[in-house]
N, CA, C and O atoms as a Tripos MOL2 file, in Angstrom:
@<TRIPOS>MOLECULE
protein
  320   319    80     0     0
PROTEIN
NO_CHARGES

@<TRIPOS>ATOM
      1 N           0.8410   -1.1720    0.0000 N.3       1 UNK1
      2 CA          0.0000    0.0000    0.0000 C.3       1 UNK1
      3 C           0.8880    1.2370    0.0000 C.2       1 UNK1
      4 O           1.7490    1.3940    0.8660 O.2       1 UNK1
      5 N           0.6750    2.1050   -0.9660 N.am      2 UNK2
      6 CA          1.4630    3.3280   -1.0460 C.3       2 UNK2
      7 C           0.9420    4.3520   -0.0540 C.2       2 UNK2
      8 O          -0.2660    4.5070    0.1290 O.2       2 UNK2
      9 N           1.8720    5.0460    0.5820 N.am      3 UNK3
     10 CA          1.4520    6.1030    1.4910 C.3       3 UNK3
     11 C           1.3200    7.4010    0.7140 C.2       3 UNK3
     12 O           2.0440    7.6390   -0.2520 O.2       3 UNK3
     13 N           0.3970    8.2250    1.1420 N.am      4 UNK4
     14 CA          0.1890    9.5140    0.5060 C.3       4 UNK4
     15 C           1.3940   10.4000    0.7960 C.2       4 UNK4
     16 O           1.8220   10.5170    1.9440 O.2       4 UNK4
     17 N           1.9310   11.0150   -0.2320 N.am      5 UNK5
     18 CA          3.0940   11.8820   -0.0520 C.3       5 UNK5
     19 C           2.6790   13.1340    0.7160 C.2       5 UNK5
     20 O           1.7140   13.8100    0.3590 O.2       5 UNK5
     21 N           3.4210   13.4230    1.7650 N.am      6 UNK6
     22 CA          3.1440   14.6130    2.5490 C.3       6 UNK6
     23 C           3.8980   15.7940    1.9590 C.2       6 UNK6
     24 O           4.9800   15.6370    1.3930 O.2       6 UNK6
     25 N           3.3180   16.9620    2.0960 N.am      7 UNK7
     26 CA          3.9750   18.1670    1.6140 C.3       7 UNK7
     27 C           4.5480   18.9400    2.7920 C.2       7 UNK7
     28 O           4.0390   18.8630    3.9100 O.2       7 UNK7
     29 N           5.6060   19.6820    2.5260 N.am      8 UNK8
     30 CA          6.2100   20.5220    3.5570 C.3       8 UNK8
     31 C           5.5820   21.9040    3.4410 C.2       8 UNK8
     32 O           5.7400   22.5910    2.4320 O.2       8 UNK8
     33 N           4.8760   22.2970    4.4810 N.am      9 UNK9
     34 CA          4.2290   23.5970    4.5270 C.3       9 UNK9
     35 C           5.0300   24.4610    5.5020 C.2       9 UNK9
     36 O           4.9260   24.2950    6.7170 O.2       9 UNK9
     37 N           5.8220   25.3760    4.9640 N.am     10 UNK10
     38 CA          6.7040   26.1990    5.7980 C.3      10 UNK10
     39 C           5.9310   27.0260    6.8220 C.2      10 UNK10
     40 O           6.3820   27.1820    7.9570 O.2      10 UNK10
     41 N           4.7780   27.5520    6.4350 N.am     11 UNK11
     42 CA          3.9810   28.3450    7.3770 C.3      11 UNK11
     43 C           3.5040   27.4910    8.5490 C.2      11 UNK11
     44 O           3.5100   27.9420    9.6950 O.2      11 UNK11
     45 N           3.0900   26.2550    8.2600 N.am     12 UNK12
     46 CA          2.6330   25.3670    9.3250 C.3      12 UNK12
     47 C           3.7910   24.9580   10.2250 C.2      12 UNK12
     48 O           3.6350   24.9030   11.4450 O.2      12 UNK12
     49 N           4.9550   24.6700    9.6370 N.am     13 UNK13
     50 CA          6.1310   24.3380   10.4480 C.3      13 UNK13
     51 C           6.4940   25.4940   11.3720 C.2      13 UNK13
     52 O           6.8270   25.2860   12.5380 O.2      13 UNK13
     53 N           6.4280   26.7060   10.8440 N.am     14 UNK14
     54 CA          6.7340   27.8880   11.6610 C.3      14 UNK14
     55 C           5.7150   28.0220   12.8000 C.2      14 UNK14
     56 O           6.0910   28.2800   13.9430 O.2      14 UNK14
     57 N           4.4380   27.8470   12.4880 N.am     15 UNK15
     58 CA          3.3950   27.9370   13.5160 C.3      15 UNK15
     59 C           3.5880   26.8530   14.5770 C.2      15 UNK15
     60 O           3.4350   27.1120   15.7710 O.2      15 UNK15
     61 N           3.9230   25.6450   14.1390 N.am     16 UNK16
     62 CA          4.1600   24.5540   15.0930 C.3      16 UNK16
     63 C           5.3700   24.8510   15.9700 C.2      16 UNK16
     64 O           5.3500   24.5790   17.1710 O.2      16 UNK16
     65 N           6.4210   25.4050   15.3780 N.am     17 UNK17
     66 CA          7.6240   25.7470   16.1400 C.3      17 UNK17
     67 C           7.3130   26.8280   17.1730 C.2      17 UNK17
     68 O           7.7320   26.7240   18.3260 O.2      17 UNK17
     69 N           6.5840   27.8580   16.7670 N.am     18 UNK18
     70 CA          6.2140   28.9260   17.6970 C.3      18 UNK18
     71 C           5.3590   28.3700   18.8400 C.2      18 UNK18
     72 O           5.5440   28.7540   19.9950 O.2      18 UNK18
     73 N           4.4360   27.4790   18.5270 N.am     19 UNK19
     74 CA          3.6020   26.8480   19.5470 C.3      19 UNK19
     75 C           4.4720   26.0300   20.5030 C.2      19 UNK19
     76 O           4.2840   26.0590   21.7200 O.2      19 UNK19
     77 N           5.4260   25.3000   19.9240 N.am     20 UNK20
     78 CA          6.3090   24.4400   20.7010 C.3      20 UNK20
     79 C           7.1260   25.2290   21.7160 C.2      20 UNK20
     80 O           7.3690   24.7510   22.8240 O.2      20 UNK20
     81 N           7.5490   26.4310   21.3470 N.am     21 UNK21
     82 CA          8.3380   27.2670   22.2530 C.3      21 UNK21
     83 C           7.5740   27.6290   23.5270 C.2      21 UNK21
     84 O           8.1870   27.9350   24.5500 O.2      21 UNK21
     85 N           6.2670   27.5960   23.4730 N.am     22 UNK22
     86 CA          5.4390   27.9740   24.6190 C.3      22 UNK22
     87 C           5.0190   26.7740   25.4770 C.2      22 UNK22
     88 O           4.3170   26.9420   26.4750 O.2      22 UNK22
     89 N           5.4420   25.5790   25.0950 N.am     23 UNK23
     90 CA          5.0200   24.3670   25.7970 C.3      23 UNK23
     91 C           6.0600   23.9110   26.8150 C.2      23 UNK23
     92 O           7.2560   24.1570   26.6560 O.2      23 UNK23
     93 N           5.5850   23.2470   27.8540 N.am     24 UNK24
     94 CA          6.4770   22.5700   28.7920 C.3      24 UNK24
     95 C           6.7260   21.1710   28.2340 C.2      24 UNK24
     96 O           5.7980   20.3750   28.0870 O.2      24 UNK24
     97 N           7.9730   20.8870   27.9310 N.am     25 UNK25
     98 CA          8.3140   19.6010   27.3160 C.3      25 UNK25
     99 C           9.0530   18.6660   28.2700 C.2      25 UNK25
    100 O           9.6340   17.6730   27.8330 O.2      25 UNK25
    101 N           9.0380   18.9750   29.5730 N.am     26 UNK26
    102 CA          9.8090   18.1850   30.5340 C.3      26 UNK26
    103 C           9.4180   16.7110   30.5300 C.2      26 UNK26
    104 O          10.2620   15.8530   30.7870 O.2      26 UNK26
    105 N           8.1700   16.4040   30.2460 N.am     27 UNK27
    106 CA          7.7400   14.9950   30.2280 C.3      27 UNK27
    107 C           8.2880   14.2260   29.0240 C.2      27 UNK27
    108 O           8.1810   13.0010   28.9680 O.2      27 UNK27
    109 N           8.8770   14.9500   28.0570 N.am     28 UNK28
    110 CA          9.4170   14.3200   26.8520 C.3      28 UNK28
    111 C          10.9460   14.3190   26.8270 C.2      28 UNK28
    112 O          11.5410   14.0320   25.7890 O.2      28 UNK28
    113 N          11.5910   14.6360   27.9520 N.am     29 UNK29
    114 CA         13.0540   14.6980   27.9910 C.3      29 UNK29
    115 C          13.6830   13.4020   27.5000 C.2      29 UNK29
    116 O          13.2900   12.3080   27.9050 O.2      29 UNK29
    117 N          14.6690   13.5470   26.6160 N.am     30 UNK30
    118 CA         15.3720   12.3880   26.0810 C.3      30 UNK30
    119 C          14.6210   11.6620   24.9810 C.2      30 UNK30
    120 O          15.0330   10.5850   24.5500 O.2      30 UNK30
    121 N          13.5190   12.2460   24.5240 N.am     31 UNK31
    122 CA         12.7140   11.6130   23.4890 C.3      31 UNK31
    123 C          12.6450   12.4870   22.2390 C.2      31 UNK31
    124 O          12.8480   13.7000   22.2910 O.2      31 UNK31
    125 N          12.3580   11.8410   21.1310 N.am     32 UNK32
    126 CA         12.0370   12.5360   19.8980 C.3      32 UNK32
    127 C          10.5290   12.7490   19.8810 C.2      32 UNK32
    128 O           9.7670   11.8760   20.2940 O.2      32 UNK32
    129 N          10.1060   13.9110   19.4030 N.am     33 UNK33
    130 CA          8.6800   14.1790   19.2590 C.3      33 UNK33
    131 C           8.4030   14.6310   17.8300 C.2      33 UNK33
    132 O           9.2790   15.1540   17.1410 O.2      33 UNK33
    133 N           7.1720   14.4180   17.4090 N.am     34 UNK34
    134 CA          6.6970   14.9080   16.1180 C.3      34 UNK34
    135 C           5.5210   15.8310   16.4080 C.2      34 UNK34
    136 O           4.5940   15.4620   17.1290 O.2      34 UNK34
    137 N           5.5680   17.0330   15.8400 N.am     35 UNK35
    138 CA          4.5310   18.0360   16.0720 C.3      35 UNK35
    139 C           3.8410   18.3390   14.7520 C.2      35 UNK35
    140 O           4.4950   18.5850   13.7380 O.2      35 UNK35
    141 N           2.5190   18.3200   14.7730 N.am     36 UNK36
    142 CA          1.7330   18.6530   13.5890 C.3      36 UNK36
    143 C           0.4840   19.3980   14.0250 C.2      36 UNK36
    144 O          -0.2360   18.9520   14.9180 O.2      36 UNK36
    145 N           0.2330   20.5250   13.3960 N.am     37 UNK37
    146 CA         -0.9490   21.3400   13.6970 C.3      37 UNK37
    147 C          -1.0800   21.6300   15.1900 C.2      37 UNK37
    148 O          -2.1580   21.5180   15.7740 O.2      37 UNK37
    149 N           0.0340   22.0020   15.7820 N.am     38 UNK38
    150 CA          0.1210   22.4060   17.1830 C.3      38 UNK38
    151 C          -0.3130   21.3030   18.1510 C.2      38 UNK38
    152 O          -0.9510   21.5570   19.1720 O.2      38 UNK38
    153 N           0.0570   20.0690   17.7910 N.am     39 UNK39
    154 CA         -0.1670   18.9080   18.6560 C.3      39 UNK39
    155 C           1.0440   17.9880   18.5490 C.2      39 UNK39
    156 O           1.6390   17.8510   17.4810 O.2      39 UNK39
    157 N           1.3980   17.3660   19.6570 N.am     40 UNK40
    158 CA          2.4330   16.3360   19.6280 C.3      40 UNK40
    159 C           1.7350   15.0510   19.2110 C.2      40 UNK40
    160 O           0.9000   14.5170   19.9400 O.2      40 UNK40
    161 N           2.0910   14.5620   18.0230 N.am     41 UNK41
    162 CA          1.3870   13.4150   17.4470 C.3      41 UNK41
    163 C           2.1240   12.0940   17.6520 C.2      41 UNK41
    164 O           1.5430   11.0260   17.4580 O.2      41 UNK41
    165 N           3.4010   12.1570   18.0440 N.am     42 UNK42
    166 CA          4.1640   10.9320   18.2980 C.3      42 UNK42
    167 C           5.3660   11.2660   19.1690 C.2      42 UNK42
    168 O           5.8750   12.3870   19.1560 O.2      42 UNK42
    169 N           5.8130   10.2540   19.9370 N.am     43 UNK43
    170 CA          7.0090   10.4280   20.7640 C.3      43 UNK43
    171 C           7.6370    9.0710   21.0150 C.2      43 UNK43
    172 O           6.9430    8.0600   21.1240 O.2      43 UNK43
    173 N           8.9550    9.0600   21.1050 N.am     44 UNK44
    174 CA          9.6930    7.8350   21.4040 C.3      44 UNK44
    175 C          11.1570    8.2140   21.5760 C.2      44 UNK44
    176 O          11.5680    9.2990   21.1660 O.2      44 UNK44
    177 N          11.9450    7.3330   22.1760 N.am     45 UNK45
    178 CA         13.3820    7.5960   22.3040 C.3      45 UNK45
    179 C          14.0970    7.4100   20.9690 C.2      45 UNK45
    180 O          15.2310    7.8580   20.8000 O.2      45 UNK45
    181 N          13.4420    6.7580   20.0340 N.am     46 UNK46
    182 CA         14.0240    6.4970   18.7170 C.3      46 UNK46
    183 C          13.3440    7.3500   17.6430 C.2      46 UNK46
    184 O          12.1220    7.3170   17.4960 O.2      46 UNK46
    185 N          14.1410    8.1090   16.9010 N.am     47 UNK47
    186 CA         13.5890    8.8870   15.7890 C.3      47 UNK47
    187 C          12.9500    7.9600   14.7640 C.2      47 UNK47
    188 O          11.8990    8.2750   14.2060 O.2      47 UNK47
    189 N          13.5750    6.8320   14.5190 N.am     48 UNK48
    190 CA         13.0420    5.8710   13.5510 C.3      48 UNK48
    191 C          11.6350    5.4210   13.9520 C.2      48 UNK48
    192 O          10.7480    5.3070   13.1060 O.2      48 UNK48
    193 N          11.4390    5.1700   15.2430 N.am     49 UNK49
    194 CA         10.1230    4.7440   15.7310 C.3      49 UNK49
    195 C           9.1080    5.8730   15.6120 C.2      49 UNK49
    196 O           7.9590    5.6330   15.2400 O.2      49 UNK49
    197 N           9.5120    7.0950   15.9190 N.am     50 UNK50
    198 CA          8.6050    8.2430   15.7870 C.3      50 UNK50
    199 C           8.1650    8.3830   14.3310 C.2      50 UNK50
    200 O           6.9880    8.6090   14.0490 O.2      50 UNK50
    201 N           9.1140    8.2470   13.4140 N.am     51 UNK51
    202 CA          8.7810    8.3590   11.9930 C.3      51 UNK51
    203 C           7.8520    7.2230   11.5520 C.2      51 UNK51
    204 O           6.9860    7.4210   10.6990 O.2      51 UNK51
    205 N           8.0340    6.0410   12.1310 N.am     52 UNK52
    206 CA          7.1520    4.9130   11.8230 C.3      52 UNK52
    207 C           5.7330    5.1980   12.3170 C.2      52 UNK52
    208 O           4.7610    4.9430   11.6070 O.2      52 UNK52
    209 N           5.6200    5.7240   13.5260 N.am     53 UNK53
    210 CA          4.3080    6.0760   14.0790 C.3      53 UNK53
    211 C           3.6400    7.1230   13.1990 C.2      53 UNK53
    212 O           2.4630    7.0020   12.8580 O.2      53 UNK53
    213 N           4.3990    8.1510   12.8340 N.am     54 UNK54
    214 CA          3.8560    9.2360   12.0090 C.3      54 UNK54
    215 C           3.3750    8.7100   10.6590 C.2      54 UNK54
    216 O           2.3600    9.1690   10.1370 O.2      54 UNK54
    217 N           4.0970    7.7540   10.1020 N.am     55 UNK55
    218 CA          3.7090    7.2300    8.7840 C.3      55 UNK55
    219 C           2.3550    6.5250    8.8140 C.2      55 UNK55
    220 O           1.7240    6.3470    7.7720 O.2      55 UNK55
    221 N           1.9070    6.1230   10.0050 N.am     56 UNK56
    222 CA          0.6110    5.4500   10.1280 C.3      56 UNK56
    223 C          -0.5310    6.4210   10.4370 C.2      56 UNK56
    224 O          -1.6870    6.0140   10.5500 O.2      56 UNK56
    225 N          -0.1990    7.7010   10.5720 N.am     57 UNK57
    226 CA         -1.2000    8.7210   10.8910 C.3      57 UNK57
    227 C          -1.4500    9.5670    9.6420 C.2      57 UNK57
    228 O          -0.4980   10.0540    9.0320 O.2      57 UNK57
    229 N          -2.7050    9.7480    9.2550 N.am     58 UNK58
    230 CA         -2.9740   10.5970    8.0870 C.3      58 UNK58
    231 C          -2.8310   12.0850    8.4480 C.2      58 UNK58
    232 O          -3.7460   12.6900    9.0070 O.2      58 UNK58
    233 N          -1.6860   12.6480    8.1220 N.am     59 UNK59
    234 CA         -1.4260   14.0620    8.3910 C.3      59 UNK59
    235 C          -1.3720   14.8230    7.0690 C.2      59 UNK59
    236 O          -0.8560   14.3020    6.0800 O.2      59 UNK59
    237 N          -1.8940   16.0440    7.0370 N.am     60 UNK60
    238 CA         -1.8940   16.8140    5.7870 C.3      60 UNK60
    239 C          -0.5130   17.3490    5.4020 C.2      60 UNK60
    240 O          -0.2490   17.6000    4.2260 O.2      60 UNK60
    241 N           0.3630   17.5220    6.3890 N.am     61 UNK61
    242 CA          1.6880   18.0920    6.1400 C.3      61 UNK61
    243 C           2.7540   17.2880    6.8670 C.2      61 UNK61
    244 O           2.4630   16.5430    7.8030 O.2      61 UNK61
    245 N           3.9800   17.4490    6.4250 N.am     62 UNK62
    246 CA          5.1070   16.8310    7.1090 C.3      62 UNK62
    247 C           5.2400   17.4580    8.4950 C.2      62 UNK62
    248 O           5.2550   18.6840    8.6070 O.2      62 UNK62
    249 N           5.3370   16.6490    9.5560 N.am     63 UNK63
    250 CA          5.4520   17.2130   10.9010 C.3      63 UNK63
    251 C           6.8500   17.7550   11.1820 C.2      63 UNK63
    252 O           7.8010   17.4980   10.4430 O.2      63 UNK63
    253 N           6.9420   18.4950   12.2500 N.am     64 UNK64
    254 CA          8.2090   18.9980   12.7620 C.3      64 UNK64
    255 C           8.7470   17.9460   13.7260 C.2      64 UNK64
    256 O           8.0520   17.5420   14.6590 O.2      64 UNK64
    257 N           9.9860   17.5000   13.5040 N.am     65 UNK65
    258 CA         10.6280   16.5160   14.3800 C.3      65 UNK65
    259 C          11.6370   17.2300   15.2640 C.2      65 UNK65
    260 O          12.3840   18.0920   14.8010 O.2      65 UNK65
    261 N          11.6500   16.8630   16.5440 N.am     66 UNK66
    262 CA         12.5340   17.5270   17.4850 C.3      66 UNK66
    263 C          12.9550   16.5550   18.5780 C.2      66 UNK66
    264 O          12.1500   15.7670   19.0740 O.2      66 UNK66
    265 N          14.2190   16.6250   18.9400 N.am     67 UNK67
    266 CA         14.7260   15.8610   20.0700 C.3      67 UNK67
    267 C          14.6910   16.7770   21.2920 C.2      67 UNK67
    268 O          15.2850   17.8550   21.2830 O.2      67 UNK67
    269 N          13.9990   16.3480   22.3360 N.am     68 UNK68
    270 CA         13.9130   17.1310   23.5670 C.3      68 UNK68
    271 C          15.0820   16.7110   24.4560 C.2      68 UNK68
    272 O          15.1560   15.5520   24.8660 O.2      68 UNK68
    273 N          15.9970   17.6360   24.7620 N.am     69 UNK69
    274 CA         17.1750   17.2690   25.5540 C.3      69 UNK69
    275 C          16.8140   16.9270   26.9970 C.2      69 UNK69
    276 O          15.7950   17.3740   27.5230 O.2      69 UNK69
    277 N          17.6700   16.1290   27.6180 N.am     70 UNK70
    278 CA         17.5230   15.8330   29.0440 C.3      70 UNK70
    279 C          18.1280   16.9800   29.8300 C.2      70 UNK70
    280 O          19.0840   17.6110   29.3800 O.2      70 UNK70
    281 N          17.5790   17.2480   30.9910 N.am     71 UNK71
    282 CA         18.1460   18.2740   31.8580 C.3      71 UNK71
    283 C          17.7910   19.6800   31.4240 C.2      71 UNK71
    284 O          16.8370   19.9030   30.6800 O.2      71 UNK71
    285 N          18.5820   20.6180   31.9060 N.am     72 UNK72
    286 CA         18.3410   22.0320   31.6160 C.3      72 UNK72
    287 C          18.5450   22.3050   30.1390 C.2      72 UNK72
    288 O          19.3190   21.6210   29.4690 O.2      72 UNK72
    289 N          17.8570   23.2930   29.6470 N.am     73 UNK73
    290 CA         17.9400   23.6460   28.2370 C.3      73 UNK73
    291 C          19.3490   24.0760   27.8440 C.2      73 UNK73
    292 O          19.7170   23.9850   26.6730 O.2      73 UNK73
    293 N          20.1390   24.5430   28.8040 N.am     74 UNK74
    294 CA         21.5040   24.9700   28.5000 C.3      74 UNK74
    295 C          22.4850   23.7990   28.4680 C.2      74 UNK74
    296 O          23.6300   23.9570   28.0440 O.2      74 UNK74
    297 N          22.0370   22.6290   28.9170 N.am     75 UNK75
    298 CA         22.8870   21.4440   28.9070 C.3      75 UNK75
    299 C          22.9800   20.8860   27.4960 C.2      75 UNK75
    300 O          21.9750   20.7730   26.7940 O.2      75 UNK75
    301 N          24.1900   20.5400   27.0880 N.am     76 UNK76
    302 CA         24.3660   19.9420   25.7640 C.3      76 UNK76
    303 C          24.1080   18.4430   25.8820 C.2      76 UNK76
    304 O          24.8210   17.7340   26.5910 O.2      76 UNK76
    305 N          23.1070   17.9840   25.1960 N.am     77 UNK77
    306 CA         22.7440   16.5640   25.1950 C.3      77 UNK77
    307 C          22.4760   16.1200   23.7710 C.2      77 UNK77
    308 O          22.2280   16.9390   22.8860 O.2      77 UNK77
    309 N          22.5280   14.8420   23.5670 N.am     78 UNK78
    310 CA         22.2060   14.2980   22.2580 C.3      78 UNK78
    311 C          21.1600   13.2150   22.4160 C.2      78 UNK78
    312 O          21.1610   12.4620   23.3910 O.2      78 UNK78
    313 N          20.2770   13.1490   21.4520 N.am     79 UNK79
    314 CA         19.3390   12.0310   21.3870 C.3      79 UNK79
    315 C          19.9650   10.9620   20.5180 C.2      79 UNK79
    316 O          20.8300   11.2470   19.6900 O.2      79 UNK79
    317 N          19.5380    9.7680   20.7050 N.am     80 UNK80
    318 CA         20.0770    8.6550   19.9090 C.3      80 UNK80
    319 C          19.4170    8.5970   18.5700 C.2      80 UNK80
    320 O          19.7390    7.7270   17.7600 O.2      80 UNK80
@<TRIPOS>BOND
     1     1     2 1
     2     2     3 1
     3     3     4 2
     4     3     5 am
     5     5     6 1
     6     6     7 1
     7     7     8 2
     8     7     9 am
     9     9    10 1
    10    10    11 1
    11    11    12 2
    12    11    13 am
    13    13    14 1
    14    14    15 1
    15    15    16 2
    16    15    17 am
    17    17    18 1
    18    18    19 1
    19    19    20 2
    20    19    21 am
    21    21    22 1
    22    22    23 1
    23    23    24 2
    24    23    25 am
    25    25    26 1
    26    26    27 1
    27    27    28 2
    28    27    29 am
    29    29    30 1
    30    30    31 1
    31    31    32 2
    32    31    33 am
    33    33    34 1
    34    34    35 1
    35    35    36 2
    36    35    37 am
    37    37    38 1
    38    38    39 1
    39    39    40 2
    40    39    41 am
    41    41    42 1
    42    42    43 1
    43    43    44 2
    44    43    45 am
    45    45    46 1
    46    46    47 1
    47    47    48 2
    48    47    49 am
    49    49    50 1
    50    50    51 1
    51    51    52 2
    52    51    53 am
    53    53    54 1
    54    54    55 1
    55    55    56 2
    56    55    57 am
    57    57    58 1
    58    58    59 1
    59    59    60 2
    60    59    61 am
    61    61    62 1
    62    62    63 1
    63    63    64 2
    64    63    65 am
    65    65    66 1
    66    66    67 1
    67    67    68 2
    68    67    69 am
    69    69    70 1
    70    70    71 1
    71    71    72 2
    72    71    73 am
    73    73    74 1
    74    74    75 1
    75    75    76 2
    76    75    77 am
    77    77    78 1
    78    78    79 1
    79    79    80 2
    80    79    81 am
    81    81    82 1
    82    82    83 1
    83    83    84 2
    84    83    85 am
    85    85    86 1
    86    86    87 1
    87    87    88 2
    88    87    89 am
    89    89    90 1
    90    90    91 1
    91    91    92 2
    92    91    93 am
    93    93    94 1
    94    94    95 1
    95    95    96 2
    96    95    97 am
    97    97    98 1
    98    98    99 1
    99    99   100 2
   100    99   101 am
   101   101   102 1
   102   102   103 1
   103   103   104 2
   104   103   105 am
   105   105   106 1
   106   106   107 1
   107   107   108 2
   108   107   109 am
   109   109   110 1
   110   110   111 1
   111   111   112 2
   112   111   113 am
   113   113   114 1
   114   114   115 1
   115   115   116 2
   116   115   117 am
   117   117   118 1
   118   118   119 1
   119   119   120 2
   120   119   121 am
   121   121   122 1
   122   122   123 1
   123   123   124 2
   124   123   125 am
   125   125   126 1
   126   126   127 1
   127   127   128 2
   128   127   129 am
   129   129   130 1
   130   130   131 1
   131   131   132 2
   132   131   133 am
   133   133   134 1
   134   134   135 1
   135   135   136 2
   136   135   137 am
   137   137   138 1
   138   138   139 1
   139   139   140 2
   140   139   141 am
   141   141   142 1
   142   142   143 1
   143   143   144 2
   144   143   145 am
   145   145   146 1
   146   146   147 1
   147   147   148 2
   148   147   149 am
   149   149   150 1
   150   150   151 1
   151   151   152 2
   152   151   153 am
   153   153   154 1
   154   154   155 1
   155   155   156 2
   156   155   157 am
   157   157   158 1
   158   158   159 1
   159   159   160 2
   160   159   161 am
   161   161   162 1
   162   162   163 1
   163   163   164 2
   164   163   165 am
   165   165   166 1
   166   166   167 1
   167   167   168 2
   168   167   169 am
   169   169   170 1
   170   170   171 1
   171   171   172 2
   172   171   173 am
   173   173   174 1
   174   174   175 1
   175   175   176 2
   176   175   177 am
   177   177   178 1
   178   178   179 1
   179   179   180 2
   180   179   181 am
   181   181   182 1
   182   182   183 1
   183   183   184 2
   184   183   185 am
   185   185   186 1
   186   186   187 1
   187   187   188 2
   188   187   189 am
   189   189   190 1
   190   190   191 1
   191   191   192 2
   192   191   193 am
   193   193   194 1
   194   194   195 1
   195   195   196 2
   196   195   197 am
   197   197   198 1
   198   198   199 1
   199   199   200 2
   200   199   201 am
   201   201   202 1
   202   202   203 1
   203   203   204 2
   204   203   205 am
   205   205   206 1
   206   206   207 1
   207   207   208 2
   208   207   209 am
   209   209   210 1
   210   210   211 1
   211   211   212 2
   212   211   213 am
   213   213   214 1
   214   214   215 1
   215   215   216 2
   216   215   217 am
   217   217   218 1
   218   218   219 1
   219   219   220 2
   220   219   221 am
   221   221   222 1
   222   222   223 1
   223   223   224 2
   224   223   225 am
   225   225   226 1
   226   226   227 1
   227   227   228 2
   228   227   229 am
   229   229   230 1
   230   230   231 1
   231   231   232 2
   232   231   233 am
   233   233   234 1
   234   234   235 1
   235   235   236 2
   236   235   237 am
   237   237   238 1
   238   238   239 1
   239   239   240 2
   240   239   241 am
   241   241   242 1
   242   242   243 1
   243   243   244 2
   244   243   245 am
   245   245   246 1
   246   246   247 1
   247   247   248 2
   248   247   249 am
   249   249   250 1
   250   250   251 1
   251   251   252 2
   252   251   253 am
   253   253   254 1
   254   254   255 1
   255   255   256 2
   256   255   257 am
   257   257   258 1
   258   258   259 1
   259   259   260 2
   260   259   261 am
   261   261   262 1
   262   262   263 1
   263   263   264 2
   264   263   265 am
   265   265   266 1
   266   266   267 1
   267   267   268 2
   268   267   269 am
   269   269   270 1
   270   270   271 1
   271   271   272 2
   272   271   273 am
   273   273   274 1
   274   274   275 1
   275   275   276 2
   276   275   277 am
   277   277   278 1
   278   278   279 1
   279   279   280 2
   280   279   281 am
   281   281   282 1
   282   282   283 1
   283   283   284 2
   284   283   285 am
   285   285   286 1
   286   286   287 1
   287   287   288 2
   288   287   289 am
   289   289   290 1
   290   290   291 1
   291   291   292 2
   292   291   293 am
   293   293   294 1
   294   294   295 1
   295   295   296 2
   296   295   297 am
   297   297   298 1
   298   298   299 1
   299   299   300 2
   300   299   301 am
   301   301   302 1
   302   302   303 1
   303   303   304 2
   304   303   305 am
   305   305   306 1
   306   306   307 1
   307   307   308 2
   308   307   309 am
   309   309   310 1
   310   310   311 1
   311   311   312 2
   312   311   313 am
   313   313   314 1
   314   314   315 1
   315   315   316 2
   316   315   317 am
   317   317   318 1
   318   318   319 1
   319   319   320 2
@<TRIPOS>SUBSTRUCTURE
     1 UNK1         2 RESIDUE 1 A UNK
     2 UNK2         6 RESIDUE 1 A UNK
     3 UNK3        10 RESIDUE 1 A UNK
     4 UNK4        14 RESIDUE 1 A UNK
     5 UNK5        18 RESIDUE 1 A UNK
     6 UNK6        22 RESIDUE 1 A UNK
     7 UNK7        26 RESIDUE 1 A UNK
     8 UNK8        30 RESIDUE 1 A UNK
     9 UNK9        34 RESIDUE 1 A UNK
    10 UNK10       38 RESIDUE 1 A UNK
    11 UNK11       42 RESIDUE 1 A UNK
    12 UNK12       46 RESIDUE 1 A UNK
    13 UNK13       50 RESIDUE 1 A UNK
    14 UNK14       54 RESIDUE 1 A UNK
    15 UNK15       58 RESIDUE 1 A UNK
    16 UNK16       62 RESIDUE 1 A UNK
    17 UNK17       66 RESIDUE 1 A UNK
    18 UNK18       70 RESIDUE 1 A UNK
    19 UNK19       74 RESIDUE 1 A UNK
    20 UNK20       78 RESIDUE 1 A UNK
    21 UNK21       82 RESIDUE 1 A UNK
    22 UNK22       86 RESIDUE 1 A UNK
    23 UNK23       90 RESIDUE 1 A UNK
    24 UNK24       94 RESIDUE 1 A UNK
    25 UNK25       98 RESIDUE 1 A UNK
    26 UNK26      102 RESIDUE 1 A UNK
    27 UNK27      106 RESIDUE 1 A UNK
    28 UNK28      110 RESIDUE 1 A UNK
    29 UNK29      114 RESIDUE 1 A UNK
    30 UNK30      118 RESIDUE 1 A UNK
    31 UNK31      122 RESIDUE 1 A UNK
    32 UNK32      126 RESIDUE 1 A UNK
    33 UNK33      130 RESIDUE 1 A UNK
    34 UNK34      134 RESIDUE 1 A UNK
    35 UNK35      138 RESIDUE 1 A UNK
    36 UNK36      142 RESIDUE 1 A UNK
    37 UNK37      146 RESIDUE 1 A UNK
    38 UNK38      150 RESIDUE 1 A UNK
    39 UNK39      154 RESIDUE 1 A UNK
    40 UNK40      158 RESIDUE 1 A UNK
    41 UNK41      162 RESIDUE 1 A UNK
    42 UNK42      166 RESIDUE 1 A UNK
    43 UNK43      170 RESIDUE 1 A UNK
    44 UNK44      174 RESIDUE 1 A UNK
    45 UNK45      178 RESIDUE 1 A UNK
    46 UNK46      182 RESIDUE 1 A UNK
    47 UNK47      186 RESIDUE 1 A UNK
    48 UNK48      190 RESIDUE 1 A UNK
    49 UNK49      194 RESIDUE 1 A UNK
    50 UNK50      198 RESIDUE 1 A UNK
    51 UNK51      202 RESIDUE 1 A UNK
    52 UNK52      206 RESIDUE 1 A UNK
    53 UNK53      210 RESIDUE 1 A UNK
    54 UNK54      214 RESIDUE 1 A UNK
    55 UNK55      218 RESIDUE 1 A UNK
    56 UNK56      222 RESIDUE 1 A UNK
    57 UNK57      226 RESIDUE 1 A UNK
    58 UNK58      230 RESIDUE 1 A UNK
    59 UNK59      234 RESIDUE 1 A UNK
    60 UNK60      238 RESIDUE 1 A UNK
    61 UNK61      242 RESIDUE 1 A UNK
    62 UNK62      246 RESIDUE 1 A UNK
    63 UNK63      250 RESIDUE 1 A UNK
    64 UNK64      254 RESIDUE 1 A UNK
    65 UNK65      258 RESIDUE 1 A UNK
    66 UNK66      262 RESIDUE 1 A UNK
    67 UNK67      266 RESIDUE 1 A UNK
    68 UNK68      270 RESIDUE 1 A UNK
    69 UNK69      274 RESIDUE 1 A UNK
    70 UNK70      278 RESIDUE 1 A UNK
    71 UNK71      282 RESIDUE 1 A UNK
    72 UNK72      286 RESIDUE 1 A UNK
    73 UNK73      290 RESIDUE 1 A UNK
    74 UNK74      294 RESIDUE 1 A UNK
    75 UNK75      298 RESIDUE 1 A UNK
    76 UNK76      302 RESIDUE 1 A UNK
    77 UNK77      306 RESIDUE 1 A UNK
    78 UNK78      310 RESIDUE 1 A UNK
    79 UNK79      314 RESIDUE 1 A UNK
    80 UNK80      318 RESIDUE 1 A UNK
């Protein structure tokens, strides 16, 4: 079964990013999240798994993917 190709909507990505800046993400520390239409639609410690979850959700646009660091925002951390 072919998946519907998602389009990248720069305005929506910008709106999602602005929304994300106002959210408390402490519950997602150390995880990858996918944001679409100002909602977190998937989360996991693995980006590959988040992308797999997203591929099963009918979204009109490509979501914004982000790794939420552990600890303080000034701490340099990496997601796997």
